[in-house]
C-alpha positions as CSV (number, residue, x, y, z in Angstrom):
1,M,84.9,49.4,139.3
2,T,88.2,51.3,140.1
3,L,89.8,53.7,137.6
4,R,92.8,51.5,137.5
5,L,90.8,48.4,136.5
6,R,88.8,50.3,134.0
7,L,91.9,51.5,132.4
8,L,93.3,48.0,132.3
9,L,90.1,46.6,130.6
10,M,90.0,49.4,128.1
11,I,93.8,49.1,127.0
12,G,93.7,45.4,127.4
13,L,90.6,44.9,125.3
14,S,92.0,47.3,122.7
15,M,95.3,45.3,122.6
16,L,93.5,42.1,122.3
17,L,91.2,43.1,119.4
18,L,94.2,44.7,117.6
19,W,96.5,41.8,118.0
20,S,93.8,39.3,117.3
21,G,93.1,41.0,114.0
22,V,96.7,41.1,113.0
23,A,97.0,37.4,114.1
24,L,94.0,36.3,112.1
25,W,95.4,38.2,109.0
26,M,98.9,36.6,109.6
27,L,97.5,33.2,109.9
28,Y,95.2,33.5,106.8
29,D,98.1,34.7,104.8
30,L,100.3,31.9,106.3
31,D,97.8,29.3,105.2
32,K,97.8,30.7,101.6
33,E,101.6,30.9,101.4
34,M,102.0,27.4,102.9
35,N,99.5,25.8,100.4
36,R,101.1,27.7,97.5
37,T,104.6,26.6,98.7
38,L,103.5,22.9,99.1
39,D,101.8,23.1,95.7
40,Q,105.1,24.3,94.1
41,R,106.8,21.3,95.8
42,L,104.5,19.1,94.2
43,A,105.0,20.6,90.7
44,M,108.7,20.7,91.2
45,S,108.9,17.1,92.2
46,A,106.9,16.1,89.2
47,Q,109.1,18.2,86.8
48,M,112.2,16.7,88.5
49,V,111.1,13.1,88.0
50,A,110.1,13.7,84.4
51,G,113.4,15.6,83.7
52,L,115.3,12.6,85.0
53,M,113.4,10.1,83.0
54,S,113.8,12.2,79.8
55,Q,117.6,11.9,80.1
56,N,117.5,8.2,79.2
57,P,114.2,7.5,77.3
58,A,115.6,4.4,75.6
59,A,115.8,2.3,78.9
60,W,112.1,3.1,79.7
61,D,110.8,2.6,76.1
62,G,112.3,-0.9,76.1
63,R,109.7,-1.8,78.8
64,S,106.7,-0.5,76.9
65,G,106.0,-3.9,75.1
66,Q,106.4,-6.0,78.3
67,S,103.5,-7.4,80.1
68,G,102.9,-8.0,83.7
69,P,103.5,-5.9,86.8
70,S,106.4,-3.5,86.7
71,T,109.5,-4.4,88.7
72,L,110.7,-0.8,88.8
73,T,109.4,0.3,92.2
74,M,110.7,3.2,94.1
75,P,112.5,2.3,97.4
76,P,110.2,2.6,100.5
77,G,110.7,5.2,103.1
78,E,110.7,4.8,106.8
79,K,108.0,2.6,108.2
80,G,104.7,4.5,108.6
81,S,105.9,7.4,106.5
82,K,103.2,9.6,105.1
83,G,105.3,11.8,103.0
84,L,105.1,12.7,99.3
85,A,103.4,10.0,97.1
86,C,104.6,9.6,93.4
87,E,103.6,7.5,90.4
88,V,105.2,7.3,86.9
89,S,103.4,5.8,84.1
90,L,104.6,5.5,80.3
91,R,101.9,5.3,77.7
92,G,99.3,4.1,80.2
93,E,101.6,1.6,82.0
94,V,102.8,2.3,85.5
95,I,106.6,1.8,85.6
96,A,107.2,3.3,89.0
97,R,105.4,4.3,92.3
98,T,105.9,5.0,95.8
99,P,104.8,2.2,98.4
100,G,100.9,2.4,99.1
101,T,99.9,4.0,95.8
102,A,97.0,1.9,94.2
103,P,97.5,1.6,90.3
104,E,93.8,3.0,89.9
105,S,94.4,5.9,92.1
106,T,96.0,8.2,89.7
107,A,94.6,6.9,86.5
108,T,91.8,9.2,86.1
109,I,93.4,12.3,87.7
110,P,93.5,15.2,85.0
111,P,96.6,17.1,84.4
112,G,97.5,20.0,86.8
113,F,96.3,20.4,90.4
114,S,93.3,18.5,91.9
115,D,91.9,17.3,95.2
116,R,90.7,13.8,95.3
117,E,89.9,11.2,98.0
118,F,91.6,7.8,98.1
119,R,91.0,5.1,100.6
120,G,89.1,7.5,103.0
121,E,92.0,10.2,102.8
122,R,91.9,13.6,101.1
123,W,94.9,14.1,98.7
124,R,96.2,17.1,96.8
125,S,97.9,16.0,93.6
126,Y,99.7,17.4,90.5
127,T,99.9,15.5,87.3
128,L,102.4,16.3,84.5
129,E,102.0,14.8,81.0
130,T,104.8,15.1,78.4
131,R,105.6,12.7,75.4
132,G,103.6,9.9,76.7
133,L,105.0,10.0,80.0
134,R,102.8,10.8,83.0
135,V,104.0,11.8,86.3
136,T,101.7,12.3,89.4
137,T,102.7,13.7,92.7
138,A,100.5,13.9,95.8
139,D,100.4,14.7,99.5
140,R,97.7,14.2,102.2
141,L,95.6,17.3,103.0
142,A,95.5,16.1,106.6
143,E,99.3,16.6,106.8
144,R,98.8,20.1,105.6
145,S,96.2,20.8,108.2
146,S,98.4,19.2,110.9
147,L,101.3,21.5,109.8
148,L,99.1,24.5,110.0
149,R,97.7,23.6,113.5
150,N,101.5,23.2,114.6
151,V,102.5,26.6,113.1
152,T,99.3,28.2,114.6
153,L,100.0,26.7,118.1
154,A,103.6,27.8,117.9
155,A,102.4,31.4,117.0
156,V,99.4,31.4,119.6
157,V,101.5,30.4,122.6
158,P,103.8,33.3,122.5
159,F,100.9,35.6,121.7
160,I,99.0,34.4,124.9
161,I,102.4,34.9,127.0
162,A,103.0,38.2,125.4
163,L,99.4,39.5,126.2
164,V,99.5,38.1,129.8
165,G,102.8,39.8,130.3
166,S,101.5,43.0,128.8
167,L,98.5,43.1,131.0
168,L,100.6,42.6,134.1
169,T,102.9,45.4,132.9
170,L,100.0,47.6,132.2
171,W,98.6,46.9,135.7
172,A,102.0,48.1,137.4
173,G,102.3,50.9,134.9
174,I,98.7,52.2,135.4
175,G,99.2,52.0,139.2
176,S,102.5,53.9,138.9
177,G,100.8,56.5,136.7
178,L,97.9,57.0,139.1
179,R,100.1,57.3,142.1
180,P,100.0,61.2,141.9
181,L,96.1,61.0,141.8
182,E,96.1,58.9,144.9
183,H,98.4,61.3,146.7
184,L,96.0,64.1,145.8
185,R,93.1,62.1,147.2
186,Q,95.0,61.4,150.5
187,V,95.9,65.3,150.7
188,L,92.1,66.1,150.2
189,A,90.9,63.3,152.6
190,S,93.2,64.5,155.4
191,R,91.6,68.1,155.3
192,T,89.1,69.3,157.7
193,P,85.6,70.3,156.4
194,D,86.5,73.9,157.0
195,A,90.0,74.0,155.3
196,L,89.5,76.0,152.1
197,T,93.1,76.9,151.6
198,P,94.7,76.3,148.1
199,V,96.3,72.8,147.5
200,Q,100.0,73.1,146.9
201,T,100.9,72.3,143.2
202,E,104.7,71.9,143.5
203,P,104.8,68.2,144.6
204,M,102.1,67.2,142.1
205,S,102.6,65.8,138.6
206,R,102.6,68.2,135.8
207,D,99.4,66.4,134.3
208,L,97.6,67.0,137.6
209,I,98.5,70.8,137.7
210,P,95.3,71.8,135.5
211,L,93.1,69.7,137.9
212,V,94.6,71.2,141.0
213,K,94.2,74.7,139.7
214,T,90.6,74.1,139.0
215,L,90.1,72.6,142.3
216,N,91.9,75.6,143.9
217,H,89.6,78.0,141.9
218,L,86.6,76.0,143.3
219,L,87.9,76.2,146.8
220,A,88.4,80.0,146.5
221,R,84.8,80.5,145.3
222,L,83.6,78.2,148.1
223,S,85.6,80.4,150.6
224,E,84.3,83.6,149.1
225,T,80.6,82.2,149.2
226,I,80.9,81.1,152.8
227,S,82.5,84.3,153.8
228,R,79.8,86.2,152.0
229,E,77.0,84.1,153.7
230,R,78.6,84.5,157.2
231,R,78.9,88.3,156.7
232,F,75.2,88.3,155.4
233,T,74.1,86.5,158.3
234,S,76.2,88.5,160.9
235,D,75.0,91.9,159.3
236,A,71.4,90.7,159.0
237,A,71.3,89.6,162.6
238,H,72.9,93.0,163.9
239,E,70.6,95.0,161.7
240,L,67.2,93.2,162.4
241,R,67.9,93.2,166.1
242,S,67.1,97.0,166.5
243,P,63.8,97.2,164.5
244,L,62.6,94.0,166.3
245,T,63.5,95.5,169.7
246,A,61.7,98.8,168.8
247,I,58.6,97.0,167.6
248,K,58.5,95.0,170.8
249,T,58.9,98.0,173.0
250,H,56.1,100.0,171.1
251,L,53.8,96.9,171.5
252,Q,54.4,96.6,175.1
253,V,53.8,100.5,175.4
254,A,50.6,100.1,173.6
255,R,49.6,97.2,175.8
256,I,50.0,99.2,179.1
257,T,48.6,102.6,177.9
258,Q,45.4,103.8,176.5
259,G,44.1,106.5,174.2
260,Q,46.5,108.8,172.3
261,D,49.5,107.2,173.8
262,A,48.4,103.8,172.6
263,E,47.7,105.0,169.2
264,V,51.2,106.7,168.9
265,A,52.9,103.4,170.1
266,L,51.0,101.4,167.5
267,D,52.0,103.9,164.8
268,Y,55.7,103.6,165.8
269,A,55.3,99.7,165.8
270,E,53.7,99.9,162.4
271,E,56.5,102.1,161.1
272,G,59.0,99.6,162.6
273,V,57.3,96.6,160.7
274,A,57.4,98.6,157.5
275,R,61.1,99.2,158.1
276,L,61.7,95.7,158.9
277,Q,59.8,94.4,155.9
278,H,61.9,96.7,153.7
279,T,65.1,95.5,155.3
280,L,64.1,91.9,154.7
281,S,63.3,92.5,151.1
282,Q,66.6,94.2,150.3
283,L,68.4,91.5,152.0
284,L,66.5,88.8,150.1
285,T,67.2,90.7,146.9
286,L,70.8,91.0,147.7
287,S,71.3,87.4,148.6
288,Q,69.6,86.2,145.3
289,V,71.6,88.6,143.2
290,E,74.9,87.6,144.7
291,G,73.9,83.8,144.6
292,D,73.0,81.3,141.9
293,F,69.3,82.4,141.6
294,A,67.9,82.4,138.1
295,W,66.4,85.6,137.2
296,D,65.2,84.9,133.7
297,D,61.7,86.3,133.6
298,A,61.5,86.3,129.8
299,R,60.8,90.0,129.7
300,I,62.9,92.4,127.8
301,A,63.7,95.4,129.9
302,D,63.2,98.7,127.9
303,A,65.3,101.5,129.3
304,D,62.4,104.2,129.1
305,E,60.0,101.6,130.5
306,V,62.2,100.8,133.3
307,A,62.8,104.5,134.2
308,R,59.0,105.2,134.4
309,L,58.4,102.1,136.5
310,A,61.1,103.1,138.9
311,M,59.8,106.7,139.1
312,R,56.3,105.4,139.9
313,D,57.5,103.1,142.6
314,A,59.9,105.7,144.2
315,A,57.4,108.6,144.3
316,P,53.9,107.3,144.1
317,D,52.5,110.3,145.9
318,T,54.7,113.0,144.6
319,P,55.6,112.2,141.0
320,G,56.4,115.9,140.2
321,R,59.6,115.4,142.3
322,I,61.3,113.4,139.7
323,V,62.1,114.8,136.3
324,L,62.9,112.5,133.4
325,D,65.4,113.5,130.8
326,S,65.3,110.9,127.9
327,R,65.4,110.8,124.2
328,G,62.6,108.2,124.0
329,E,64.6,105.6,122.1
330,A,63.7,101.8,122.4
331,L,66.9,100.5,124.2
332,P,66.5,97.0,125.4
333,L,68.7,96.1,128.4
334,A,70.6,92.8,128.8
335,L,69.1,92.0,132.2
336,P,65.7,91.2,133.6
337,E,63.2,94.0,134.0
338,A,62.5,93.5,137.7
339,L,66.2,93.8,138.7
340,A,66.7,96.9,136.4
341,V,63.6,98.6,138.1
342,T,64.9,97.5,141.6
343,A,68.3,99.2,141.0
344,L,67.1,102.3,139.5
345,R,64.3,102.6,142.3
346,N,66.9,102.3,145.0
347,L,69.0,105.1,143.5
348,L,65.8,107.3,143.3
349,D,64.7,106.4,146.9
350,N,68.2,107.5,148.2
351,A,68.0,110.8,146.2
352,L,64.5,111.5,147.4
353,R,65.4,110.8,151.0
354,C,68.6,113.0,151.0
355,S,67.2,115.9,149.1
356,P,65.2,118.8,150.5
357,A,61.3,118.3,150.2
358,D,60.9,121.3,147.7
359,S,63.8,120.1,145.5
360,V,63.6,117.9,142.4
361,V,65.6,114.8,141.4
362,T,66.7,114.5,137.8
363,L,66.8,111.2,135.9
364,S,68.5,111.1,132.6
365,V,68.9,108.2,130.3
366,R,71.7,108.2,127.7
367,R,73.0,105.6,125.3
368,L,76.6,104.5,125.0
369,P,78.0,102.3,122.3
370,H,77.0,99.0,124.2
371,A,75.4,100.3,127.4
372,I,72.8,102.6,128.8
373,T,73.6,105.1,131.6
374,F,71.0,106.1,134.2
375,S,72.1,109.3,136.0
376,V,70.2,110.2,139.1
377,S,71.2,113.8,140.3
378,D,69.8,115.5,143.5
379,E,70.4,118.6,145.5
380,G,71.2,117.2,148.8
381,P,74.2,117.8,151.0
382,G,76.3,115.3,149.0
383,L,79.0,113.1,150.2
384,S,82.6,113.6,151.4
385,A,85.4,111.6,149.5
386,T,85.6,109.3,152.6
387,D,81.7,108.8,152.5
388,L,81.7,108.1,148.7
389,A,84.2,105.1,149.4
390,L,82.0,103.8,152.1
391,A,78.5,104.4,150.6
392,T,78.2,101.0,148.7
393,Q,79.0,99.0,151.7
394,R,76.3,97.0,153.5
395,F,74.3,98.6,156.2
396,W,76.4,101.8,156.0
397,R,74.4,104.9,156.8
398,R,75.8,108.5,157.1
399,G,75.4,109.6,160.8
400,S,72.1,108.3,162.1
401,G,70.4,108.4,158.8
402,R,67.3,106.3,158.2
403,G,67.0,103.4,155.8
404,S,68.4,99.9,155.8
405,G,71.8,100.8,154.4
406,L,71.4,98.2,151.7
407,G,70.1,100.4,148.7
408,L,73.4,101.1,147.2
409,S,74.7,97.6,148.0
410,V,71.7,96.0,145.9
411,V,72.5,98.5,143.0
412,G,76.1,97.6,143.0
413,A,75.5,93.9,143.2
414,I,73.0,94.0,140.3
415,A,75.3,96.1,138.3
416,E,78.3,93.7,138.9
417,R,76.3,90.6,138.2
418,F,75.3,91.6,134.8
419,G,78.6,93.3,133.7
420,G,77.5,96.9,134.6
421,S,78.9,99.5,137.0
422,L,77.8,102.0,139.7
423,A,79.6,105.3,140.2
424,L,78.9,108.0,142.8
425,L,80.1,111.5,141.8
426,A,79.9,114.6,143.9
427,R,78.2,117.6,142.3
428,T,79.2,121.3,142.4
429,P,78.3,123.2,144.5
430,R,76.2,120.5,146.2
431,G,74.4,117.4,145.7
432,L,75.3,113.9,144.4
433,E,75.2,112.0,141.1
434,A,74.6,108.4,141.0
435,R,75.6,106.9,137.6
436,L,74.3,103.4,136.8
437,T,75.6,101.8,133.7
438,L,73.9,98.7,132.4
439,P,74.7,96.6,129.3
440,V,72.3,96.6,126.3
441,R,70.9,93.4,124.6
442,Q,73.0,92.8,121.4
443,P,71.1,91.7,118.2
444,E,71.3,88.0,117.5
445,R,73.3,88.5,114.3
446,E,76.0,90.4,116.2
447,A,75.9,88.0,119.3
448,D,76.4,85.0,116.8
449,T,79.2,86.8,115.0
450,A,80.9,87.7,118.4
């Protein structure tokens, strides 16, 4: 079902229900008013006849002692007339009646309004008694029903015509109103699959501008995602080519040599495999952090526990090279423990790799109002201002340094995803300080209030 037809059905059905309700209420009220008006006509007719006869009572009293049928009969109406029926009697004697009214038809009718059946027809009558004079007026209920049907038909036909006209007008109006949406559909249909440029909002209807802006925001996100994936694929292919080539070369050397040379070649190949595995692991982590991967492992990351786990993973053989400076507070972090440990371990790996073998790396944990700061300080050669600006880029390495060049990129991506930050600061006289700031988990009451 099209949107145009759906809108027409919804609006048309609403109008039909509303108008039908109003029409039923009006017809019900009309029926009551018509019956009340006709009853008033009966009562006023009877009162008028009684009033006329009371103006000359002597003429009618002279007939009270006579016998035989009354000769005072009201003149008949048109042939086949079914109008108002009237009968006048004085002291039980009928002295006047309309044609077709039987003497026994009104003799037993009580005063006031009543419904009776005479000769197979239903009648509505009104009887007035005053000073021995009895006046009865009546009309057929079938005529009342016929009058109501005629009035209902006169009201229903314009109602149906108005409803059909309204539906046709709605159909044309909805089509005109949806024309900007159809224009937007045509604009999108004419685009190529790789066209992610924003849609122009100027020729669009004002009501469609929020939709177009949301669509442009989605296109921008898609463009960013596709660019990131292309860059990731290109960088990964470039960086993985070197270790794979080295591994292949060392394996070929091991195959054509024997003894010590073969063992050295195998050692180099094993080292290349480890480097390749590390690079792939970093690439996978970076891809998941920057994508829509759900990292909820239901474990609360404690700052001190994260520091200890990162120290253990970074220096399993030389734990004395890392010195922890922490106040020992229980500070829960607002991110999964695995990611917090990964980010801090990468900082410690870089610091250990760039520092002299006999130097120590200091890891300090400090609490801010709504965050935790991990500061990793080393005694290495440090970085220049230009290198500091490039250090967080993917696959960047100073000179021909070892490593995948992804460690700081992963740290920066983790911090950005969870609202933290990474800052690299040069130390005096030498060394580098990597300051990782991560948000803390807010208490439930504060989070609900916020």
